[in-house]
KEPA-293704 format. One record per residue (C-alpha): x, y, z; residue in three letters; residue number from 1. Coordinates in steps of 0.05 Angstrom, whole numbers. Layout:
east = X, north = Y, up = Z, type = ALA, seq = NUM .
...
REM end
This chain:
east = -146, north = -74, up = -325, type = UNK, seq = 1 .
east = -180, north = -33, up = -379, type = UNK, seq = 2 .
east = -166, north = 31, up = -340, type = UNK, seq = 3 .
east = -95, north = 8, up = -324, type = UNK, seq = 4 .
east = -78, north = -6, up = -397, type = UNK, seq = 5 .
east = -114, north = 56, up = -423, type = UNK, seq = 6 .
east = -74, north = 104, up = -379, type = UNK, seq = 7 .
east = -6, north = 81, up = -405, type = UNK, seq = 8 .
east = 18, north = 152, up = -418, type = UNK, seq = 9 .
east = 16, north = 166, up = -343, type = UNK, seq = 10 .
east = 57, north = 103, up = -329, type = UNK, seq = 11 .
east = 109, north = 126, up = -379, type = UNK, seq = 12 .
east = 113, north = 195, up = -347, type = UNK, seq = 13 .
east = 120, north = 164, up = -278, type = UNK, seq = 14 .
east = 176, north = 119, up = -303, type = UNK, seq = 15 .
east = 212, north = 177, up = -336, type = UNK, seq = 16 .
east = 205, north = 218, up = -273, type = UNK, seq = 17 .
east = 234, north = 162, up = -231, type = UNK, seq = 18 .
east = 292, north = 151, up = -280, type = UNK, seq = 19 .
east = 305, north = 226, up = -280, type = UNK, seq = 20 .
east = 311, north = 226, up = -204, type = UNK, seq = 21 .
east = 357, north = 165, up = -208, type = UNK, seq = 22 .
east = 401, north = 202, up = -260, type = UNK, seq = 23 .
east = 405, north = 263, up = -216, type = UNK, seq = 24 .
east = 426, north = 221, up = -156, type = UNK, seq = 25 .
east = 478, north = 184, up = -199, type = UNK, seq = 26 .
east = 509, north = 248, up = -227, type = UNK, seq = 27 .
east = 513, north = 278, up = -157, type = UNK, seq = 28 .
east = 546, north = 215, up = -132, type = UNK, seq = 29 .
east = 600, north = 220, up = -186, type = UNK, seq = 30 .
east = 613, north = 293, up = -169, type = UNK, seq = 31 .
east = 607, north = 292, up = -94, type = UNK, seq = 32 .
east = 632, north = 222, up = -76, type = UNK, seq = 33 .
east = 668, north = 192, up = -136, type = UNK, seq = 34 .
east = 716, north = 249, up = -153, type = UNK, seq = 35 .
east = 736, north = 264, up = -80, type = UNK, seq = 36 .
east = 747, north = 190, up = -71, type = UNK, seq = 37 .
east = 803, north = 192, up = -123, type = UNK, seq = 38 .
east = 843, north = 235, up = -75, type = UNK, seq = 39 .
east = 828, north = 197, up = -11, type = UNK, seq = 40 .
east = 781, north = 140, up = 6, type = UNK, seq = 41 .
east = 760, north = 171, up = 72, type = UNK, seq = 42 .
east = 738, north = 234, up = 36, type = UNK, seq = 43 .
east = 687, north = 196, up = -5, type = UNK, seq = 44 .
east = 657, north = 165, up = 57, type = UNK, seq = 45 .
east = 655, north = 234, up = 90, type = UNK, seq = 46 .
east = 616, north = 262, up = 31, type = UNK, seq = 47 .
east = 566, north = 205, up = 28, type = UNK, seq = 48 .
east = 515, north = 234, up = 78, type = UNK, seq = 49 .
east = 518, north = 302, up = 43, type = UNK, seq = 50 .
east = 505, north = 267, up = -24, type = UNK, seq = 51 .
east = 445, north = 230, up = 4, type = UNK, seq = 52 .
east = 415, north = 293, up = 35, type = UNK, seq = 53 .
east = 424, north = 335, up = -28, type = UNK, seq = 54 .
east = 397, north = 279, up = -73, type = UNK, seq = 55 .
east = 334, north = 272, up = -30, type = UNK, seq = 56 .
east = 325, north = 348, up = -28, type = UNK, seq = 57 .
east = 329, north = 355, up = -104, type = UNK, seq = 58 .
east = 283, north = 296, up = -117, type = UNK, seq = 59 .
east = 232, north = 324, up = -69, type = UNK, seq = 60 .
east = 235, north = 391, up = -104, type = UNK, seq = 61 .
east = 227, north = 358, up = -172, type = UNK, seq = 62 .
east = 166, north = 320, up = -147, type = UNK, seq = 63 .
east = 136, north = 383, up = -119, type = UNK, seq = 64 .
east = 146, north = 418, up = -185, type = UNK, seq = 65 .
east = 126, north = 363, up = -234, type = UNK, seq = 66 .
east = 112, north = 296, up = -201, type = UNK, seq = 67 .
east = 51, north = 316, up = -161, type = UNK, seq = 68 .
east = 15, north = 339, up = -224, type = UNK, seq = 69 .
east = 27, north = 271, up = -256, type = UNK, seq = 70 .
east = 1, north = 233, up = -195, type = UNK, seq = 71 .
east = -59, north = 278, up = -183, type = UNK, seq = 72 .
east = -76, north = 280, up = -257, type = UNK, seq = 73 .
east = -73, north = 205, up = -262, type = UNK, seq = 74 .
east = -120, north = 198, up = -202, type = UNK, seq = 75 .
east = -168, north = 248, up = -234, type = UNK, seq = 76 .
east = -171, north = 208, up = -299, type = UNK, seq = 77 .
east = -180, north = 142, up = -262, type = UNK, seq = 78 .
east = -238, north = 173, up = -222, type = UNK, seq = 79 .
east = -271, north = 199, up = -285, type = UNK, seq = 80 .
east = -264, north = 131, up = -319, type = UNK, seq = 81 .
east = -298, north = 96, up = -261, type = UNK, seq = 82 .
east = -354, north = 148, up = -256, type = UNK, seq = 83 .
east = -368, north = 161, up = -330, type = UNK, seq = 84 .
east = -344, north = 96, up = -362, type = UNK, seq = 85 .
east = -294, north = 124, up = -412, type = UNK, seq = 86 .
east = -225, north = 156, up = -418, type = UNK, seq = 87 .
east = -218, north = 217, up = -463, type = UNK, seq = 88 .
east = -166, north = 219, up = -518, type = UNK, seq = 89 .
east = -134, north = 282, up = -490, type = UNK, seq = 90 .
east = -129, north = 251, up = -421, type = UNK, seq = 91 .
east = -61, north = 281, up = -404, type = UNK, seq = 92 .
east = -78, north = 353, up = -420, type = UNK, seq = 93 .
east = -147, north = 346, up = -389, type = UNK, seq = 94 .
east = -117, north = 318, up = -325, type = UNK, seq = 95 .
east = -75, north = 380, up = -316, type = UNK, seq = 96 .
east = -137, north = 424, up = -323, type = UNK, seq = 97 .
east = -173, north = 381, up = -271, type = UNK, seq = 98 .
east = -115, north = 386, up = -223, type = UNK, seq = 99 .
east = -112, north = 462, up = -230, type = UNK, seq = 100 .
east = -187, north = 468, up = -222, type = UNK, seq = 101 .
east = -189, north = 423, up = -160, type = UNK, seq = 102 .
east = -128, north = 447, up = -121, type = UNK, seq = 103 .
east = -112, north = 516, up = -152, type = UNK, seq = 104 .
east = -41, north = 516, up = -122, type = UNK, seq = 105 .
east = 11, north = 463, up = -104, type = UNK, seq = 106 .
east = 5, north = 485, up = -31, type = UNK, seq = 107 .
east = -69, north = 465, up = -29, type = UNK, seq = 108 .
east = -52, north = 397, up = -58, type = UNK, seq = 109 .
east = 3, north = 381, up = -8, type = UNK, seq = 110 .
east = -38, north = 408, up = 50, type = UNK, seq = 111 .
east = -98, north = 365, up = 31, type = UNK, seq = 112 .
east = -53, north = 304, up = 19, type = UNK, seq = 113 .
east = -19, north = 313, up = 86, type = UNK, seq = 114 .
east = -85, north = 318, up = 123, type = UNK, seq = 115 .
east = -114, north = 259, up = 86, type = UNK, seq = 116 .
east = -52, north = 217, up = 100, type = UNK, seq = 117 .
east = -53, north = 237, up = 174, type = UNK, seq = 118 .
east = -127, north = 222, up = 181, type = UNK, seq = 119 .
east = -123, north = 154, up = 147, type = UNK, seq = 120 .
east = -62, north = 134, up = 188, type = UNK, seq = 121 .
east = -93, north = 157, up = 254, type = UNK, seq = 122 .
east = -160, north = 124, up = 240, type = UNK, seq = 123 .
east = -126, north = 60, up = 219, type = UNK, seq = 124 .
east = -84, north = 60, up = 283, type = UNK, seq = 125 .
east = -147, north = 69, up = 325, type = UNK, seq = 126 .
east = -184, north = 13, up = 290, type = UNK, seq = 127 .
east = -126, north = -35, up = 294, type = UNK, seq = 128 .
east = -102, north = -19, up = 364, type = UNK, seq = 129 .
east = -84, north = -85, up = 398, type = UNK, seq = 130 .
east = -112, north = -104, up = 465, type = UNK, seq = 131 .
east = -70, north = -86, up = 525, type = UNK, seq = 132 .
east = -57, north = -159, up = 540, type = UNK, seq = 133 .
east = -21, north = -169, up = 474, type = UNK, seq = 134 .
east = 24, north = -109, up = 488, type = UNK, seq = 135 .
east = 45, north = -140, up = 554, type = UNK, seq = 136 .
east = 69, north = -206, up = 522, type = UNK, seq = 137 .
east = 144, north = -202, up = 512, type = UNK, seq = 138 .
east = 160, north = -189, up = 439, type = UNK, seq = 139 .
east = 88, north = -180, up = 416, type = UNK, seq = 140 .
east = 89, north = -105, up = 421, type = UNK, seq = 141 .
east = 148, north = -102, up = 373, type = UNK, seq = 142 .
east = 113, north = -148, up = 324, type = UNK, seq = 143 .
east = 50, north = -107, up = 326, type = UNK, seq = 144 .
east = 90, north = -44, up = 313, type = UNK, seq = 145 .
east = 127, north = -77, up = 254, type = UNK, seq = 146 .
east = 59, north = -97, up = 226, type = UNK, seq = 147 .
east = 36, north = -25, up = 229, type = UNK, seq = 148 .
east = 98, north = -2, up = 191, type = UNK, seq = 149 .
east = 83, north = -53, up = 136, type = UNK, seq = 150 .
east = 12, north = -27, up = 133, type = UNK, seq = 151 .
east = 37, north = 42, up = 115, type = UNK, seq = 152 .
east = 51, north = 16, up = 45, type = UNK, seq = 153 .
east = -21, north = -4, up = 37, type = UNK, seq = 154 .
east = -47, north = 60, up = 68, type = UNK, seq = 155 .
east = -15, north = 99, up = 11, type = UNK, seq = 156 .
east = -68, north = 70, up = -35, type = UNK, seq = 157 .
east = -122, north = 90, up = 13, type = UNK, seq = 158 .
east = -95, north = 161, up = 8, type = UNK, seq = 159 .
east = -102, north = 157, up = -67, type = UNK, seq = 160 .
east = -174, north = 133, up = -60, type = UNK, seq = 161 .
east = -192, north = 191, up = -14, type = UNK, seq = 162 .
east = -159, north = 240, up = -63, type = UNK, seq = 163 .
east = -199, north = 208, up = -118, type = UNK, seq = 164 .
east = -262, north = 224, up = -79, type = UNK, seq = 165 .
east = -244, north = 298, up = -79, type = UNK, seq = 166 .
east = -246, north = 297, up = -155, type = UNK, seq = 167 .
east = -311, north = 257, up = -154, type = UNK, seq = 168 .
east = -342, north = 310, up = -109, type = UNK, seq = 169 .
east = -315, north = 369, up = -148, type = UNK, seq = 170 .
east = -377, north = 409, up = -133, type = UNK, seq = 171 .
east = -358, north = 412, up = -60, type = UNK, seq = 172 .
east = -301, north = 449, up = -26, type = UNK, seq = 173 .
east = -233, north = 414, up = -25, type = UNK, seq = 174 .
east = -230, north = 400, up = 50, type = UNK, seq = 175 .
east = -304, north = 383, up = 55, type = UNK, seq = 176 .
east = -298, north = 330, up = 2, type = UNK, seq = 177 .
east = -232, north = 305, up = 32, type = UNK, seq = 178 .
east = -263, north = 297, up = 101, type = UNK, seq = 179 .
east = -322, north = 260, up = 71, type = UNK, seq = 180 .
east = -273, north = 215, up = 33, type = UNK, seq = 181 .
east = -237, north = 198, up = 98, type = UNK, seq = 182 .
east = -303, north = 184, up = 132, type = UNK, seq = 183 .
east = -322, north = 135, up = 76, type = UNK, seq = 184 .
east = -255, north = 101, up = 87, type = UNK, seq = 185 .
east = -272, north = 95, up = 161, type = UNK, seq = 186 .
east = -340, north = 65, up = 146, type = UNK, seq = 187 .
east = -310, north = 13, up = 98, type = UNK, seq = 188 .
east = -244, north = 5, up = 135, type = UNK, seq = 189 .
east = -251, north = -70, up = 147, type = UNK, seq = 190 .
east = -266, north = -85, up = 74, type = UNK, seq = 191 .
east = -212, north = -39, up = 46, type = UNK, seq = 192 .
east = -157, north = -66, up = 91, type = UNK, seq = 193 .
east = -174, north = -139, up = 96, type = UNK, seq = 194 .
east = -115, north = -160, up = 51, type = UNK, seq = 195 .
east = -69, north = -103, up = 72, type = UNK, seq = 196 .
east = -17, north = -146, up = 107, type = UNK, seq = 197 .
east = -11, north = -195, up = 50, type = UNK, seq = 198 .
east = -2, north = -139, up = -1, type = UNK, seq = 199 .
east = 47, north = -99, up = 41, type = UNK, seq = 200 .
east = 90, north = -159, up = 61, type = UNK, seq = 201 .
east = 90, north = -188, up = -10, type = UNK, seq = 202 .
east = 110, north = -121, up = -39, type = UNK, seq = 203 .
east = 166, north = -111, up = 12, type = UNK, seq = 204 .
east = 192, north = -181, up = -2, type = UNK, seq = 205 .
east = 189, north = -169, up = -77, type = UNK, seq = 206 .
east = 229, north = -104, up = -70, type = UNK, seq = 207 .
east = 281, north = -139, up = -27, type = UNK, seq = 208 .
east = 289, north = -198, up = -75, type = UNK, seq = 209 .
east = 293, north = -155, up = -138, type = UNK, seq = 210 .
east = 341, north = -106, up = -105, type = UNK, seq = 211 .
east = 386, north = -163, up = -82, type = UNK, seq = 212 .
east = 387, north = -196, up = -150, type = UNK, seq = 213 .
east = 399, north = -131, up = -189, type = UNK, seq = 214 .
east = 447, north = -105, up = -136, type = UNK, seq = 215 .
east = 491, north = -167, up = -139, type = UNK, seq = 216 .
east = 495, north = -159, up = -215, type = UNK, seq = 217 .
east = 513, north = -85, up = -212, type = UNK, seq = 218 .
east = 561, north = -98, up = -154, type = UNK, seq = 219 .
east = 598, north = -150, up = -195, type = UNK, seq = 220 .
east = 597, north = -106, up = -257, type = UNK, seq = 221 .
east = 629, north = -47, up = -221, type = UNK, seq = 222 .
east = 683, north = -94, up = -194, type = UNK, seq = 223 .
east = 697, north = -120, up = -264, type = UNK, seq = 224 .
east = 706, north = -50, up = -294, type = UNK, seq = 225 .
east = 755, north = -30, up = -239, type = UNK, seq = 226 .
east = 708, north = 8, up = -192, type = UNK, seq = 227 .
east = 709, north = -41, up = -135, type = UNK, seq = 228 .
east = 719, north = 17, up = -86, type = UNK, seq = 229 .
east = 650, north = 42, up = -105, type = UNK, seq = 230 .
east = 617, north = -25, up = -116, type = UNK, seq = 231 .
east = 568, north = -13, up = -59, type = UNK, seq = 232 .
east = 536, north = 41, up = -102, type = UNK, seq = 233 .
east = 511, north = -16, up = -147, type = UNK, seq = 234 .
east = 464, north = -37, up = -91, type = UNK, seq = 235 .
east = 439, north = 34, up = -81, type = UNK, seq = 236 .
east = 429, north = 41, up = -156, type = UNK, seq = 237 .
east = 391, north = -25, up = -158, type = UNK, seq = 238 .
east = 345, north = -2, up = -103, type = UNK, seq = 239 .
east = 330, north = 64, up = -139, type = UNK, seq = 240 .
east = 315, north = 27, up = -204, type = UNK, seq = 241 .
east = 269, north = -23, up = -169, type = UNK, seq = 242 .
east = 232, north = 34, up = -135, type = UNK, seq = 243 .
east = 223, north = 68, up = -204, type = UNK, seq = 244 .
east = 190, north = 5, up = -230, type = UNK, seq = 245 .
east = 147, north = -1, up = -168, type = UNK, seq = 246 .
east = 125, north = 72, up = -173, type = UNK, seq = 247 .
east = 108, north = 69, up = -247, type = UNK, seq = 248 .
east = 75, north = 0, up = -253, type = UNK, seq = 249 .
east = 60, north = -34, up = -187, type = UNK, seq = 250 .
east = 34, north = 27, up = -150, type = UNK, seq = 251 .
east = -7, north = 47, up = -210, type = UNK, seq = 252 .
east = -41, north = -21, up = -214, type = UNK, seq = 253 .
east = -59, north = -22, up = -140, type = UNK, seq = 254 .
east = -82, north = 51, up = -142, type = UNK, seq = 255 .
east = -131, north = 34, up = -199, type = UNK, seq = 256 .
east = -154, north = -28, up = -162, type = UNK, seq = 257 .
east = -167, north = 5, up = -95, type = UNK, seq = 258 .
east = -197, north = 69, up = -124, type = UNK, seq = 259 .
east = -246, north = 26, up = -162, type = UNK, seq = 260 .
east = -263, north = -14, up = -100, type = UNK, seq = 261 .
east = -269, north = 48, up = -58, type = UNK, seq = 262 .
east = -315, north = 84, up = -107, type = UNK, seq = 263 .
east = -361, north = 23, up = -110, type = UNK, seq = 264 .
east = -366, north = 22, up = -34, type = UNK, seq = 265 .
east = -376, north = 98, up = -32, type = UNK, seq = 266 .
east = -442, north = 90, up = -69, type = UNK, seq = 267 .
east = -473, north = 57, up = -8, type = UNK, seq = 268 .
east = -437, north = 98, up = 46, type = UNK, seq = 269 .
east = -472, north = 158, up = 78, type = UNK, seq = 270 .
east = -433, north = 184, up = 138, type = UNK, seq = 271 .
east = -477, north = 220, up = 188, type = UNK, seq = 272 .
east = -462, north = 283, up = 227, type = UNK, seq = 273 .
east = -452, north = 243, up = 291, type = UNK, seq = 274 .
east = -403, north = 198, up = 255, type = UNK, seq = 275 .
east = -363, north = 259, up = 234, type = UNK, seq = 276 .
east = -361, north = 284, up = 305, type = UNK, seq = 277 .
east = -335, north = 217, up = 330, type = UNK, seq = 278 .
east = -280, north = 216, up = 277, type = UNK, seq = 279 .
east = -258, north = 286, up = 299, type = UNK, seq = 280 .
east = -246, north = 258, up = 368, type = UNK, seq = 281 .
east = -207, north = 199, up = 340, type = UNK, seq = 282 .
east = -161, north = 237, up = 293, type = UNK, seq = 283 .
east = -131, north = 307, up = 303, type = UNK, seq = 284 .
east = -115, north = 310, up = 229, type = UNK, seq = 285 .
east = -188, north = 296, up = 212, type = UNK, seq = 286 .
east = -210, north = 350, up = 262, type = UNK, seq = 287 .
east = -163, north = 399, up = 228, type = UNK, seq = 288 .
east = -192, north = 381, up = 160, type = UNK, seq = 289 .
east = -263, north = 390, up = 186, type = UNK, seq = 290 .
east = -245, north = 459, up = 213, type = UNK, seq = 291 .
east = -217, north = 479, up = 145, type = UNK, seq = 292 .
east = -285, north = 458, up = 116, type = UNK, seq = 293 .
east = -315, north = 512, up = 161, type = UNK, seq = 294 .
east = -352, north = 463, up = 204, type = UNK, seq = 295 .
east = -398, north = 442, up = 147, type = UNK, seq = 296 .
east = -419, north = 371, up = 136, type = UNK, seq = 297 .
east = -431, north = 337, up = 69, type = UNK, seq = 298 .
east = -501, north = 333, up = 42, type = UNK, seq = 299 .
east = -529, north = 266, up = 19, type = UNK, seq = 300 .
east = -494, north = 254, up = -47, type = UNK, seq = 301 .
east = -515, north = 234, up = -116, type = UNK, seq = 302 .
east = -462, north = 201, up = -158, type = UNK, seq = 303 .
east = -436, north = 240, up = -218, type = UNK, seq = 304 .
east = -464, north = 187, up = -264, type = UNK, seq = 305 .
east = -533, north = 188, up = -232, type = UNK, seq = 306 .
east = -537, north = 263, up = -233, type = UNK, seq = 307 .
east = -514, north = 265, up = -305, type = UNK, seq = 308 .
east = -566, north = 214, up = -327, type = UNK, seq = 309 .
east = -621, north = 250, up = -288, type = UNK, seq = 310 .
east = -607, north = 315, up = -325, type = UNK, seq = 311 .
east = -602, north = 278, up = -391, type = UNK, seq = 312 .
east = -669, north = 243, up = -380, type = UNK, seq = 313 .
east = -701, north = 308, up = -357, type = UNK, seq = 314 .
east = -683, north = 341, up = -422, type = UNK, seq = 315 .
east = -710, north = 286, up = -466, type = UNK, seq = 316 .
east = -771, north = 265, up = -425, type = UNK, seq = 317 .
east = -837, north = 292, up = -454, type = UNK, seq = 318 .
east = -898, north = 305, up = -410, type = UNK, seq = 319 .
east = -937, north = 244, up = -390, type = UNK, seq = 320 .
east = -986, north = 223, up = -443, type = UNK, seq = 321 .
east = -1059, north = 222, up = -426, type = UNK, seq = 322 .
east = -1095, north = 158, up = -441, type = UNK, seq = 323 .
east = -1141, north = 155, up = -500, type = UNK, seq = 324 .
east = -1168, north = 102, up = -546, type = UNK, seq = 325 .
east = -1099, north = 88, up = -576, type = UNK, seq = 326 .
east = -1056, north = 92, up = -513, type = UNK, seq = 327 .
east = -1073, north = 29, up = -475, type = UNK, seq = 328 .
east = -1005, north = 6, up = -449, type = UNK, seq = 329 .
east = -991, north = 35, up = -380, type = UNK, seq = 330 .
east = -919, north = 43, up = -356, type = UNK, seq = 331 .
east = -912, north = 8, up = -288, type = UNK, seq = 332 .
east = -861, north = 60, up = -265, type = UNK, seq = 333 .
east = -889, north = 128, up = -282, type = UNK, seq = 334 .
east = -961, north = 107, up = -301, type = UNK, seq = 335 .
east = -956, north = 141, up = -369, type = UNK, seq = 336 .
east = -1001, north = 115, up = -425, type = UNK, seq = 337 .
east = -967, north = 88, up = -487, type = UNK, seq = 338 .
east = -985, north = 57, up = -553, type = UNK, seq = 339 .
east = -995, north = -19, up = -550, type = UNK, seq = 340 .
east = -935, north = -29, up = -596, type = UNK, seq = 341 .
east = -887, north = 15, up = -557, type = UNK, seq = 342 .
east = -823, north = -16, up = -531, type = UNK, seq = 343 .
east = -802, north = 43, up = -487, type = UNK, seq = 344 .
east = -844, north = 90, up = -445, type = UNK, seq = 345 .
east = -853, north = 159, up = -474, type = UNK, seq = 346 .
east = -856, north = 189, up = -404, type = UNK, seq = 347 .
east = -795, north = 160, up = -369, type = UNK, seq = 348 .
east = -758, north = 119, up = -422, type = UNK, seq = 349 .
east = -765, north = 54, up = -384, type = UNK, seq = 350 .
east = -769, north = -11, up = -423, type = UNK, seq = 351 .
east = -841, north = -35, up = -428, type = UNK, seq = 352 .
east = -862, north = -107, up = -419, type = UNK, seq = 353 .
east = -927, north = -136, up = -444, type = UNK, seq = 354 .
east = -958, north = -204, up = -449, type = UNK, seq = 355 .
REM end
């Protein structure tokens, strides 16, 4: 919750981005559907698919130009907060530098995101594949498939966690760190997805309820102001507004939660070379990602925090003291001799205990 509340500027930017997309879709609706509908009702229905296609196209282009930098930058700041324990004051500007440094170009970001998403989805499908007997029971195959579709909502947060790992392992190549991140997801799959169904179904139900409530209100409002012919747009507008709120607030909360959980599990996860080879056979997307990493495999990792503290301690640690008449307190960790009144070891900095 500290990270969630401290990264409020990113939530505001996400909300503004979503509202901007909604405004674009609304203006296009007025021009492409509303105005032709004044001449003939059938003409408005004819233009409806073209409006939907153009709205989606422009929103995708807007996200590719601006939105991805907000998402990736937010993930970078969340990762740094978990690893280092603080959020810088210039988090927004720093996040853009981190995104540029990590991905270089938008193409690299979307390629890595596509491969991570494909790997996570394929590995999840393999791990959750139902027994053949269940598939033969009438109706069960459809229910299993519906459950997998619900799980796609939850897997989006796993994609964010794997992207976070690429920032955490910034000293490695992009695809090497991405493949290791997916491998860590595979190792901890059961723990990371144990509440996936509850979260996905609850979120879907919440979207449906809020959209229905807001849609009815907007539907009635448009009828009152004399736009009953276009009252159905009230439901579409309600859905877009609800998705804006979900994107800015709900998705952000779950991203912070699962990135934090994932990074805690990553500390104790060391995928082996054989494990990587098995994952390549399970997932074509993972195999593609491994090939882009030039067939290399990650080396045993040290966390950013641990490496930072080791360097810091190395700079401040003096040579071990040799015992003499005054130095009678021996450090149990590094065996350095210290004064009897010392509270911390002069050799390693550890707290000393004495009777």
